[in-house]
N, C-alpha and C positions, 0 to 999 in steps of 0.2 A: 713643183709639179709633178708628180710622178709620169715618168715615159708611158706611153699608150701605144697601142697597135689595133688593128682591127683582125677579127678572126678571118676574114676574107685573105687580109695581107698575108697572116700566118700560112694560109694554107698555100698561096700562090707564092709567097716570097719567103720561104722558109728560111732560107740561109740567110736573108738579108737581116731577118728579125733577130737570127740568131748572134750576128756579129753586134748589132745595136745592143744585145742583152750583155754582149760579151764586153764589148765597149765600155757600157754604164756601169757594170758589175753592181747591179740592182734590177729586181724585178721589174717587167712589163706588162702592164695590165691590157689585159686582151679583151677588145669591147666588143660586143655584139648588137645590132642595133642599138646603138649608144648606150649601152649599159656595160657596165664591167660583168663580165661571164667568168674570166679566167684570171690566170696570172702565169706568164713564161719567164722562166730564169735559166741561165746557162748552168752546166753542173757545176764548174766551180765557186760560183755564188751558192748553189744550194748547196754545197759541201762544206764551204766555210760557215754560212749562217746555221747549219745543222751543228759543226762541231763546235762553235762558240757557244750556241744555247745548251748543248747537251753536256756541257763542264760545269755551269751552275744550275740547270733546271733539269726536267724530264727530258729525254732523248727525245729527238725530233721536233723540238718546238722552234716553231719559226717566228715566233712572236715579234722579234725585231723588224720583221719587214710589214706587220700590221699596222693601221694607225698613221699611213705616211701623209693622207689628208686629214684636215680637220673636218668635219662637218660643214661648214661654210664654205671652204675650198672645193669640197665636193659637189656641193649644190650649185657653185658658180660655173664650177667646170660643167656639170649637167645643163646648165642653162646656156652656155656657150655653143656645146655641142648640139642643141635642139635649135637654136638661131640658125645655126650653119644649115642645117639639114631643112630647114623651114626655107632658106634662100637659093638651094640647092635645085635645079632644074632635072626632073626624072628624066629627060631628053638627053642631057648631058652623059647618062650612065649607059646609053645603048650603043 
């Protein structure tokens, strides 16, 4: 399962997300409203992935980072997230 964070977490705790990405050495999926909206990765991960692919394919190809999940895994993850948000009391967020 890929590492995830929320857009809010990225905004409020950038350094924490940065450290997480550096430690994992792989992209962190950024979720907004329970949907993947972007990817954050530290510069070294980007540079290493960029150089790795640019030697054998067209420059800038980061395809080694795609396809981290199968469709089944992604659907299961989305189901879990939706169930958790259904159980969450909106009053807890105030």
